[in-house]
C-alpha positions in Angstrom: -66.8 34.4 -83.5 -65.8 31.5 -81.2 -62.3 31.5 -82.6 -62.0 35.1 -81.9 -63.1 34.7 -78.3 -60.5 32.0 -77.8 -57.9 34.0 -79.2 -58.7 36.9 -76.7 -58.7 34.5 -73.9 -55.4 33.0 -75.0 -53.9 36.5 -75.1 -55.2 37.4 -71.6 -53.6 34.3 -70.2 -50.4 35.0 -71.8 -50.4 38.5 -70.3 -51.2 37.1 -66.8 -48.4 34.7 -66.9 -46.0 37.5 -68.1 -47.1 39.7 -65.4 -47.7 37.4 -62.4 -45.5 34.2 -63.0 -41.6 34.5 -62.4 -39.6 34.0 -65.4 -37.5 30.8 -65.8 -34.3 33.2 -66.0 -35.2 34.8 -62.5 -36.0 31.4 -60.9 -32.6 30.1 -62.1 -30.8 33.2 -60.7 -32.4 32.8 -57.3 -31.5 29.2 -57.1 -27.9 30.1 -58.2 -27.6 32.7 -55.4 -28.9 30.3 -52.8 -26.4 27.8 -53.9 -23.6 30.3 -53.7 -24.5 31.2 -50.0 -24.5 27.6 -48.8 -21.8 25.0 -48.4 -21.5 22.0 -50.8 -22.6 18.7 -49.6 -19.8 16.6 -48.3 -17.8 19.4 -46.6 -16.9 18.6 -43.0 -14.9 20.9 -40.4 -13.4 18.3 -38.1 -16.3 15.6 -37.6 -19.1 18.3 -38.1 -20.9 18.1 -41.4 -21.5 21.6 -42.6 -22.7 20.6 -46.2 -25.8 22.6 -47.0 -25.4 25.1 -44.3 -24.9 28.8 -44.5 -21.9 30.4 -42.9 -23.9 31.2 -39.7 -25.3 27.8 -39.5 -21.9 26.3 -39.8 -20.6 28.6 -37.1 -23.4 27.5 -34.6 -22.9 23.8 -35.5 -19.2 24.3 -34.6 -19.9 26.1 -31.4 -22.3 23.2 -30.4 -19.7 20.8 -31.2 -16.9 22.3 -29.0 -19.5 22.9 -26.2 -20.1 19.1 -26.2 -16.5 18.4 -26.2 -15.8 20.8 -23.5 -18.4 19.1 -21.4 -16.6 15.8 -21.6 -15.3 14.5 -18.2 -11.7 13.9 -17.1 -11.0 12.0 -13.9 -8.1 11.3 -11.7 -8.2 8.1 -9.6 -6.3 8.1 -6.2 -6.9 4.7 -4.5 -10.8 4.2 -4.4 -11.5 8.0 -4.9 -12.2 9.7 -8.2 -11.9 13.4 -8.6 -13.7 14.6 -11.7 -13.4 17.9 -13.9 -14.4 18.7 -17.5 -12.5 19.4 -20.6 -13.6 23.0 -20.5 -12.1 23.4 -17.0 -8.8 22.3 -18.6 -9.1 25.2 -21.1 -9.9 22.7 -24.1 -10.8 24.6 -27.2 -9.9 25.1 -30.9 -8.2 27.8 -32.7 -10.8 30.4 -33.6 -8.9 31.7 -36.5 -8.9 28.2 -38.1 -12.7 27.6 -38.1 -13.3 31.2 -39.5 -10.8 30.5 -42.2 -12.3 27.2 -42.9 -15.9 28.4 -43.1 -14.9 31.1 -45.7 -13.1 28.4 -47.6 -16.1 26.1 -47.4 -18.5 28.6 -48.8 -16.1 29.1 -51.9 -15.5 25.3 -52.3 -16.5 24.3 -55.8 -17.7 27.6 -56.7 -14.5 29.7 -57.1 -11.8 29.4 -59.6 -11.8 28.6 -63.3 -14.4 26.2 -64.8 -11.8 23.3 -64.8 -11.0 23.7 -61.0 -14.7 24.2 -60.1 -15.5 20.9 -62.0 -12.7 18.9 -60.4 -13.7 20.2 -56.9 -17.3 19.1 -57.4 -16.3 15.6 -58.9 -13.9 15.1 -56.0 -16.4 15.7 -53.4 -18.7 13.1 -55.0 -16.2 10.4 -54.0 -14.4 11.8 -50.9 -15.6 14.2 -48.2 -13.7 17.6 -48.0 -12.6 17.7 -44.3 -11.0 20.8 -42.7 -8.9 19.6 -39.7 -9.2 22.0 -36.4 -6.4 22.4 -34.2 -7.3 21.8 -30.5 -5.5 23.2 -27.6 -5.7 22.9 -23.7 -4.0 24.7 -20.9 -1.1 22.8 -19.5 -1.1 24.9 -16.4 -4.8 24.2 -15.6 -3.9 20.5 -16.0 -1.2 20.8 -13.6 -3.1 23.1 -11.2 -5.9 20.4 -11.1 -3.5 17.5 -10.2 -1.7 19.8 -7.6 -4.8 21.0 -6.0 -7.0 17.8 -5.9 -4.5 15.0 -5.9 -2.2 16.5 -3.4 -5.0 16.3 -0.9 -4.4 12.6 -0.7 -0.7 12.8 0.0 0.3 11.3 3.4 3.3 12.6 5.3 5.6 9.9 6.5 5.9 9.3 10.2 9.4 9.1 12.0 10.1 6.1 14.1 10.2 7.0 17.8 11.6 5.5 21.0 11.4 5.7 24.7 12.9 4.4 27.8 11.0 1.7 30.0 12.4 -0.3 32.7 16.0 0.7 31.7 15.5 -0.5 28.2 14.8 1.2 24.8 11.4 0.6 23.3 11.0 1.5 19.6 7.9 2.3 17.5 8.5 1.7 13.8 8.3 4.3 11.1 5.3 4.7 8.6 5.9 5.4 5.0 4.2 8.4 3.4 3.0 9.0 -0.1 3.5 11.7 -2.4 2.0 12.7 -5.8 4.3 12.6 -8.7 2.8 15.8 -10.2 4.8 15.9 -13.4 4.4 12.1 -14.3 0.7 12.4 -13.7 0.4 15.5 -15.9 2.4 13.8 -18.6 0.0 10.8 -18.6 -3.1 13.3 -18.9 -1.3 15.2 -21.7 -0.6 11.8 -23.6 -4.2 11.1 -23.8 -5.3 14.8 -24.5 -2.8 14.8 -27.4 -4.5 11.8 -28.9 -7.9 12.3 -27.6 -10.9 10.0 -28.8 -13.6 12.5 -27.8 -14.7 10.3 -24.9 -14.7 10.6 -21.1 -11.5 9.3 -19.7 -9.7 8.8 -16.4 -6.0 8.6 -15.4 -4.6 6.9 -12.3 -2.6 9.4 -10.2 1.1 8.3 -9.8 1.9 8.0 -6.2 5.5 7.6 -4.7 6.2 6.1 -1.4 8.2 8.5 0.9 10.6 7.3 3.7 10.6 9.4 6.8 13.9 11.1 7.8 14.3 8.6 10.7 13.5 4.8 10.6 13.8 2.4 13.6 17.2 1.5 12.2 18.5 5.0 12.5 17.2 5.4 16.1 18.9 2.4 17.2 22.1 4.5 16.8 20.8 7.0 19.5 21.9 5.0 22.5 24.7 7.1 24.0 24.3 9.4 27.0 25.1 12.8 25.6 24.7 14.6 29.0 23.5 13.5 32.4 23.1 15.6 35.6 21.6 15.0 39.0 20.3 17.2 42.0 19.5 16.1 45.6 16.1 16.2 47.0 17.1 14.7 50.3 16.1 17.8 52.3 12.9 18.5 50.4 9.6 18.4 52.2 7.1 15.8 51.1 5.1 18.2 49.0 8.3 19.6 47.2 9.8 16.0 46.7 6.5 15.1 45.1 6.5 17.9 42.9 10.1 17.2 41.6 9.0 13.6 40.9 5.9 14.8 39.2 7.8 17.1 36.9 10.3 14.4 36.1 7.3 12.1 35.1 5.9 14.8 32.9 9.0 15.3 30.9 10.3 11.7 31.0 10.6 10.4 27.4 10.4 13.7 25.7 11.5 13.0 22.1 13.1 15.9 20.0 14.0 15.3 16.4 16.8 17.6 14.8 15.9 21.3 15.1 12.9 20.9 17.3 12.6 23.0 20.4 11.8 21.7 23.8 9.6 24.1 25.9 9.2 23.4 29.7 5.9 25.1 29.6 4.6 22.5 27.2 5.5 19.8 29.6 5.1 21.1 33.1 2.1 23.5 32.9 -0.4 23.9 34.4 0.7 24.0 38.1 -2.5 22.6 39.3 -3.5 19.7 41.8 -5.2 18.1 38.8 -1.9 17.9 37.1 -0.2 16.2 40.0 1.3 19.1 42.0 1.3 19.9 45.7 1.7 23.0 47.7 5.4 23.6 48.5 7.9 26.5 49.0 8.7 28.8 46.1 9.9 32.2 45.4 7.6 35.3 44.7 8.8 38.9 44.7 11.9 38.3 46.9 9.7 36.2 49.5 9.5 32.6 50.0 5.8 31.5 49.9 4.0 28.3 49.7 2.6 27.6 46.2 1.2 24.7 44.2 4.0 23.4 42.0 6.9 24.6 44.2 10.0 22.7 43.3 9.4 22.8 39.5 12.4 25.0 39.2 14.7 22.3 40.4 13.3 20.0 37.7 14.2 22.7 35.1 17.6 23.4 36.6 18.6 19.7 36.5 17.5 19.6 33.0 19.5 22.7 32.1 22.7 21.2 33.4 22.1 18.0 31.3 21.5 20.1 28.3 24.8 22.1 28.8 26.6 18.8 29.0 25.0 17.5 25.9 26.0 20.7 24.2 22.5 21.4 23.0 21.7 25.1 21.9 19.7 26.9 24.9 17.2 29.0 23.6 15.7 30.6 26.6 16.8 30.6 30.2 16.3 32.7 33.3 18.1 32.8 36.6 16.2 32.6 39.8 15.4 35.9 41.6 17.4 34.7 44.6 20.0 32.0 45.1 19.1 28.2 45.4 20.7 25.6 47.4 20.8 22.8 44.9 23.3 24.1 42.4 25.9 26.7 42.3 25.4 30.2 41.1 24.7 30.6 37.4 24.0 26.9 37.0 20.3 27.3 37.8 17.2 27.9 35.6 13.8 29.1 36.6 10.3 28.6 35.6 7.2 30.9 36.4 4.1 30.7 34.5 3.7 33.7 32.3 7.2 35.1 33.0 10.0 32.5 32.9 10.3 29.6 30.6 13.2 27.1 29.8 13.7 26.1 26.1 16.3 24.4 24.2 16.9 23.1 20.6 18.0 19.8 19.5 21.1 21.1 17.7 22.4 17.7 16.6 21.7 15.9 13.5 19.9 12.8 15.2 16.8 12.6 17.5 17.5 13.0 21.3 15.5 11.4 24.0 15.2 13.1 27.5 15.0 10.6 30.3 14.1 11.8 33.9 13.6 9.9 37.1 13.9 10.3 40.9 15.9 7.6 42.6 17.8 7.3 45.9 16.8 10.9 46.9 18.2 12.3 43.7 16.6 13.8 40.5 18.4 12.8 37.4 18.0 13.8 33.9 19.8 12.0 30.9 20.0 13.1 27.4 20.3 10.1 25.0 21.3 10.5 21.4 24.1 9.6 18.6 27.4 10.6 20.1 29.8 12.2 17.4 32.0 14.0 19.6 35.6 12.6 20.1 35.5 12.1 23.9 39.0 10.7 24.0 40.6 13.9 22.7 38.0 16.5 23.6 36.2 17.3 27.0 34.2 20.2 28.3 33.9 21.8 31.7 31.6 24.5 33.0 32.7 27.0 35.7 31.0 29.8 37.3 32.7 33.2 38.4 31.3 35.5 40.9 31.5 39.0 39.6 29.8 40.9 42.5 28.5 40.2 46.0 25.6 42.4 47.2 25.1 42.5 50.9 21.3 42.3 52.1 19.7 45.7 53.2 20.0 46.2 56.8 16.5 47.5 57.2 14.0 44.6 57.8 10.9 44.0 55.9 8.3 44.2 58.5 4.8 42.4 58.4 2.3 43.4 61.0 0.1 40.7 62.3 -2.9 42.0 64.5 -3.7 38.5 65.6 -0.3 38.4 67.6 0.4 40.3 70.7 2.7 43.3 70.5 5.7 41.6 72.0 5.5 39.0 69.2 8.4 39.1 66.8 9.3 36.2 64.3 12.0 36.1 61.5 10.2 34.4 58.7 13.0 34.7 56.3 16.7 35.4 57.0 18.7 38.0 55.1 19.7 36.6 51.7 23.0 37.9 49.8 22.8 39.0 46.2 25.1 38.1 43.5 26.0 38.7 39.9 27.8 35.6 38.4 28.8 34.3 35.1 28.9 30.7 33.7 31.7 29.7 31.3 32.0 26.7 29.0 35.7 25.4 28.7 36.8 23.2 26.0 39.9 21.1 26.3 41.8 19.1 23.5 44.2 16.6 24.7 44.0 18.2 28.1 44.9 21.7 26.8 42.3 24.5 27.1 41.4 25.7 23.5 38.3 27.8 24.2 36.5 29.5 27.0 33.0 30.8 26.2 30.6 32.9 28.4 27.3 31.0 28.6 25.2 33.3 30.8 25.2 36.3 33.2 23.0 35.7 36.2 21.5 38.2 38.7 20.3 37.3 42.2 18.7 39.9 44.4 19.8 40.5 47.9 16.9 40.3 50.3 16.6 41.8 54.1 15.4 39.9 56.9 11.6 39.4 56.9 10.0 39.9 60.2 6.5 39.4 61.4 5.6 41.5 64.5 2.4 41.4 66.4 0.1 44.6 66.8 -2.6 43.1 68.9 -3.3 43.3 72.7 -0.1 42.9 74.8 -2.0 40.3 77.0 -2.4 38.2 73.9 -6.3 39.0 73.3 -7.6 40.1 69.9 -10.1 42.8 70.3 -10.9 42.9 66.6 -13.7 40.9 65.3 
C-alpha cells in the first residue's frame, strides 16, 4: 500500500514537471536566440566596447561616444588671449553609413557563415579584439571661418610715418608695424592636429605676420620738394580780417595727405565761431558786403587753391566767389561758405604731401611739399585767365531805408560792382614750346548796383519813433 502511494506521488510530480517546468530544449533555444541578438565579447567600434550589447545599445553607446568627442575643446592662442570652441562647432562627426554597417557586421560576427568560419571567428576573438574603425570628418570651412572671425579681431593695422614742419625744419614721426593673421597657415596647423587627433583638448598658436605700412620714415624723407607755392597780400586787411586769415593758416598748417586722400576745407576751417579763433570781418552775402565772423577765410582757400594748381593736384570741388575779389585775378579764386561752398582736392601723386601755411611780412603763403617727379628742366606750366564777358552793373540803385536818419540823409554803402564771366587755362610747355592748353574752370561773378542807405526820419534829425 505504501509503495502504491509512493508511485502515485512520483507520477504526479513528473506530470507537474512536464507541465510547469521548461524543457531543457526550450531553455537552450532561448539562450541561443539571446546570443544571436547580442554582439560577441571583444568587438569594438573605434574605441567603444560593444561586446554583449544589442544593436540598439551599441548605437546608443556610439552616440554617447561622438557627443563626448564633439564636446572636446579647440583653442587658438593670440598673444596672451585664448579663444575656444568645440569639436562639434567645427563639424566633427563620423560617417553614419559606416557605424550602421559595422553594427550589422558585429551582430553577425561569429554567428554567420559555415561552421569552420564561425569557429575561426570565435577563436580569433579570444586572442585579439575585433575592431571596426570609424571614419571621422570635420568641416574645413568652419575651421577657416573660426580663425577668420575670431583671430582677425586681433589684427593691427600698420601706421604710416608722418611728418610736419616746425621752425622751418621737417619733423618726423616713425611708422608702426601692423600684424596680420596668416589664415591658411593657421588652418593648416589645426588640420594637421585634427587629422591625427588623440581625442584630447588641444590649442594652436595663431600664426601672425608683421605688416609694414605703405610709408616709412625713410620714404617720407624723399618728400622735401616744394611742388606748389603761392602767396596773397593781407597788407590792406583790417585787423579782424588779417587775424582770420592767420587763424585759417594755423588751422590748415601741417595738413598731411597720403596718396588718394582728399583734403576738405570744411574739415579744417569750420566752425566759423569765436571759440575757433575767428573775428568779425567783411564777407560777401547775397551780393552784399557784410560783417561776419570768419570773414577772410575765402582768401585762405583761394591761396591754397593756387598752390594746389601749381602742384598739379586734382581739384575735386571749387566755387568762384559771387563777386570779384581784390587779392587774385578772375578765375584764380576759390570761395568757402558753410553749407554751400567747399574747397576740396585730392593728393593725386604717389607719395604723401604736406600742406604748410603761414603769414609773414603781410603775406599769406601756402606751400605743398612732396616728392618731385616732374621734369622741371624740360617741362613748365603756366596758368592764364581769359575774360569771356563783362557785365555792367544795373543802373538802378539798391535802396535801404533807415528811419533813424533824417530825410536828407544819403550814403553809398557799396559802390557798383562789375560782373564777369571768366575762364582759367593751364598751359604746358616742353623745352619752351606749348604742348597743351586745358580749361580748368569757368567762373561767373555777379554784377551789383550801388547800395545806398537813405533816411526816412524827421527832416530836423529827430526820431519820432519809439
